[in-house]
VOGU-3710 file (C-alpha; in Angstrom, 3 decimals, decimal comma):
1> xxxxxxxxxx> -138,065/72,752/14,930  -140,406/69,646/14,826  -138,341/68,138/12,020  -135,357/67,391/14,365  -137,141/65,660/17,122  -138,954/62,272/17,383  -141,996/61,510/19,014  -140,099/59,151/21,325  -137,932/62,301/22,420  -141,166/64,011/23,175
11> xxxxxxxxxx> -142,751/61,402/25,226  -139,428/61,018/27,138  -139,516/64,858/27,821  -143,072/64,513/29,153  -142,215/61,670/31,386  -139,817/64,050/33,343  -142,376/66,841/33,752  -143,806/67,238/37,158  -147,405/65,404/37,363  -148,656/68,192/39,485
21> xxxxxxxxxx> -147,537/70,952/36,808  -149,527/68,857/34,114  -152,723/68,399/36,173  -152,854/72,184/37,068  -152,360/73,207/33,529  -155,053/70,874/32,224  -157,437/72,168/34,917  -156,784/75,787/34,766  -156,068/76,170/30,978  -158,678/78,735/29,279
31> xxxxxxxxxx> -158,144/77,210/25,866  -160,018/73,994/25,374  -157,394/72,614/22,877  -154,645/73,238/25,449  -156,569/71,829/28,118  -157,236/68,911/26,385  -153,387/68,565/25,167  -152,318/68,953/28,971  -154,956/66,268/29,986  -153,547/63,726/27,582
41> xxxxxxxxxx> -149,886/64,486/28,584  -150,866/64,114/32,082  -152,772/60,871/31,519  -149,787/59,464/29,469  -147,191/60,611/32,099  -149,153/59,113/35,097  -149,702/55,828/33,110  -146,117/55,557/32,483  -145,241/56,082/36,141  -147,764/53,628/37,121
51> xxxxxxxxxx> -146,298/50,898/34,736  -142,868/51,636/36,183  -144,182/50,979/39,813  -146,270/47,908/38,967  -143,235/46,182/37,303  -140,808/47,069/40,077  -139,418/43,968/41,934  -141,498/43,149/44,974  -144,659/44,783/43,655  -147,371/42,125/43,995
61> x> -151,048/42,672/43,153
//
């Protein structure tokens, strides 16, 4: 039930999903609404992983 889960918990779950799986779902989904949802989830998860890499010690731009 949605009432028992916070948006932060949902986002934490999304961060754990395999990026390739999210990308595949966004590319091959037949429903345009679901395609947009999976694309947004992929973009969010990718951005979070990039932030983690960029903020790691020793990463210099």
